[in-house]
Phi, psi and omega in degrees: 000133180278152179301137181291143174300336181271012179302327182273008173304159166279116184282159180248332181245311169302128185091000178259180188228063181289162187291150183291135186290344178260004190290318184292319176297317177297312183279349173267349176089010182274340188291144184257118180259172182314310190279356174276352176289140181222164178206154178295137176078011179306127169261169175250131181259136177231152185236137177267134187239146179291128176280359180244161179281330188197119185196141166291129173274104183283323185197154171227123179254104179253014186295316189291317180293318181293333180279349186289136180293130184099341172279122187255343176194150176226138175230149169230183175309323180308330179277006179240150179280197183237096189299146176289323182290116186303317180294327182286324171301313171313310189291316187291322187283340168289324179289326183208116192294134177247107183082316185219133163279133191249359180194162177290121182105355179300124180300133180235339176198169181206147185235155171237121181229178186279336181224159170299323183292314176300325179295318181300313185291324178301318179298329181293329182281345182282128188248118177247130175260114177257141160261117187275137184245156173301151183233166170217131185239341181262141188294313184299314180296322189290341179277341182295146172300130175093004177288152176306134181277117181285312179221125167290148166082013183251018184276132174269166192291340179281006182272131181292163181282166175103348175265168163287169175296351175289342171277106189267336180202157185223155182212155178215135174226159174144180171198168176091175183256107181292320180296320176296317179301313184290332172299325180281348186282151173269336183217134174233132177234134181232131180228159170240145188220151167224148175231149177272156176296139176227149177263148185296340166072019173309146191280320186272127174279161182299132181213147177204158173235124180240142175223110172260132182262162178303334179275013176088355177270152183225157168232142182221124182249117186209164177260113185211164170267357174196100188292327176295314174293325177301317181297321180294309177299309184298312180301316176298312182297318181276359177077028189249157169288142180304323184292348180265001181230117178258130184242133174241135176274127167282178163294163196225121183273053187101142178212302173058025186099338182290345184242033179261008176222197184239146172234320183249341189294318175293321182290323175292320176298310182297322176291320181295312177305319182283326182272340185076005177230168178289132183240135182248127177238131176234123180292150165274163174307315180302318181291321178305310178299313183282342192226000175244157192289121162278179173282169180287152165266162188218160171224129190219153171231140182221133177237125181226143175248147186213144171278169180299334181263009170095017171274124175288122186259331181203153185206142185215133178230138176234121190234129183241104179257132166258134183249012181095207190280347185239148180304140180222176178233024192286333186298320180302324179283331173288319171299317168295333179281328194317302185250020189294334179289352192240146170267103188240135174279341183215114189201139177218132170228127178252142178223141185230131175259135193220132175279141174214165179277068176225169178291150183301131183292157169231164177302152171213093175038102183060055191302130173097334191282320187293327174294315176301315185283329172303318173299303184306301185295333178294316185287317175304311177304324175289324175295322181287329174292322187281335182263006187059040181244156186285127180299328182281325178291328181289330181283319174296326176295330187260349194296137173297160183207176175300137180094346179292131171277111185299157177305330185254003167137293185300156171271131188286143172265207180305119172231171187239019181299306188298325181296314177298323176294313179300323179293318180290324177295330179277344182288136180311324182307323184290340185242004175303140172303154178236148179254197183295144174070009180255147177212156180247139178231159176211156180208151162266172185207157181207147169210155189283319192075140183241157171248263175090184183289127187217138181223125182226145181237133179235121181244128179276109176292164179291344176267006171096358178271168187236144174243129183243130172246123171227168193243028181234121175307140190274106175247000183210017180100023184292330182292326175297311185297316182300322176295326178299315188290313182297316183290324179297313179297320183274346177074037180238162173302151169311318185286356179268001186233132178237127175249130184236157173262126182271153170283176187290344180266359186253349179204165178291171188304133167238130173300169182294147167297093183199175177062017187054036185269339192295302192294327176290297186293310184288325173302317176299315177294314182299320180296308176306314180297326181288321177301317174299322175298318176301323179296314180299321179293318186291325179293324180292315180298320181301319177296314176303318178282347183067035180232174178296144172305328179288350178268004180246130181241156186248126180208134175053041180069018173227151174272139181222154169292140192289339180189182184293335177286352180275339179124163185251091180244137178292142178298139172258122179286169177291343177284319176293319176293325185282325176302330182250019188298323183302334181262358186234012174139356182103198180298145175254126181215164178233136172225149175209133182238130183205144172257093187293138170230189180077015186307327181081130179291162185233133178242151173213158175230131178242145172236135180221141167248130178228166179226126178253129179275118182292349180268327185245350181078003184283139178249126176250130180274123180274318187203147181213131183230126185239134180236130186210143175276119182254359186077294171208121176279095177302311170239101189297332174306309180297312178303309174297330174292326179287314177302327181281319179297315174301317181296312180304315181293321175294328178292319174296318182299313178293325190253320194223327198278139176185141172284132179244119178247140180274181180302334188274000181080011183262142178287131189261341187225057182273064171181157181299345177283332185247347178247107192269103173267155183298138166244169187304321182291351181272351197238149169267173165304125186270112180283154184219133172236121178257129180249150185228089180249110190301144176277110181295352176274006183226137187301329176261357180090007194292138170240153177291158182228345195282341179271320184314314187304330186279352191280314188288326197299326183293323170284317181309302189287320181299315180294321186288316189287327174306317185287322189289321192254350182080011178225155184244131175272157189229010172218147180245149356286157171271062183293154187311316181294316171299313177307311192296317176302317185288324180297325185278350180291134175283148172089188182261119179300334182272359174266011186282000000 
């Protein structure tokens, strides 16, 4: 959809900061989350998980558990079919191990009982015979020939020879002559980096309530980022028609990409089908860490050449991502993102997806991009230091702009990278003085943004208020933004619009809430649905006035004659039109269905000042500022919250967060006591600067904002720490023990 000519108008509702529509219910405890669902006769479901990182399951004896009083059902992989679709089979086998336990915490059996105590006792009665196998949890080790094979036969044809069977896919992007580009460089730096796997850290654990009836129909209530995709997965796994399973999304206590798939829902459905009663499963925090998807860990090599005046002549990256025990595709997104911020004549990025004995990865805000850009931006910063160049000026000199052929193929349209860099340079933060043991870092960031399948229904009530039904769970303020766009288009107050989230039987298919797609795509569909309703209302008024439809226009919430020749009629408000709708043709509604494209890419720039204690290795963040292009900030409070939230998660990733596996392949820190996420006392006030470079693919110029803020923090903080201590680290997180060790090393760590 092309950008409206009206996009530069002064908006009345869009761009304001009305109260969030779900605020009162959430702060008073009335909002219904996944664990709040109940049903008469409900059973408690619990899951038995593998104590080993890799093991053949020789036998499972459930007889003693089934005989226990209060146990109503026990299921194993034998209670599920074998889907033809390999990707569906992977999801199913991740939910319940078939033949082999592939990681510590992999589900092997489940029970449904009358109480939690009985369910816990029943799990202890299940006897599983394992043959323990060699395991591998490190990505580089997993790639080597002779490494323990996690799953055989999963290698795609495009993978080069010489790797183990754990390397399942390979990708390559780029253009130009690398050899000639590096030959033009005055300075070439090549470095290797690693990042740890990190969890999304949502506060609400996964929870669901499943109810299967004797006629084969089912209902499922769950905390999810996409109820339609849950229906697709579960219906396939359960061998049901999609129409026979209704899925309702609850309020969601955080997801960040981690609730875009299923882990317990098919198990609950299978237990309900076997027991004939509703079954509720709520994960413990230990289970969340052990068995739901963190992001990938990585090992990366980056080589960049630069002239003395700061022009990048050639750039190359090799990315190795482990996505757990099942094939993934995250390396491609990392490879596409790595050099997207730069206008390059010669660039190449290679990526490999690798199996390890770890839980199946899930998305985590801009999956794949933070790691790749961390490595690239670290080398760019080091080149700036070695050549004595201003890091912001260098990025401006090389920044991608409209007309740039991107490193991954497409040519950019209107983008806001230069504007964000210029805003950062002009901001007081960039020129503020620094003290001893302090350093300032910066990084660019990028994300693609998605559109996708969207369906919206907009209904004009007889009192002139508006009800909107859409199909994407609200994880970042979308209900408010959608209501604002509808109010703007219809010309009515925001408080006259209410947006609700539909179950899967109430609306056409909607893609998952991910990829920063919802405000863009659902907003686009909402605007079009409102325009459809306006057309209906103008048609009704034209009949009342006895004039042509073309002679009626819509302005400020009213139908008006389009000119003096149309007649002298008093404007009719939406309230007046709705009140007589029964006499003019019946209910008034607007609908729109679209597979939206034109989402528009997103760029951001982060600045951070840190102070490193040379005696403890502790890093204190003194100041942090986020600059990002939102296209159009529909609700600035939510945009700022997304920018701040992504920065905080990236800060945790950079400084403390990591999955720690022992030599036995067991996860050692499955809880928030040992897995260290940032808390309020760790953080400064995070300043935000919103830029608005309209996206031509949206009628109001909107771009998604939720993914990009997590991309720059890893490099931003790494660059700040390097300048604070005079040495560069090449692995994340930069936890105090690692930093202290680096500080104590002789010489410059970046001269190796």
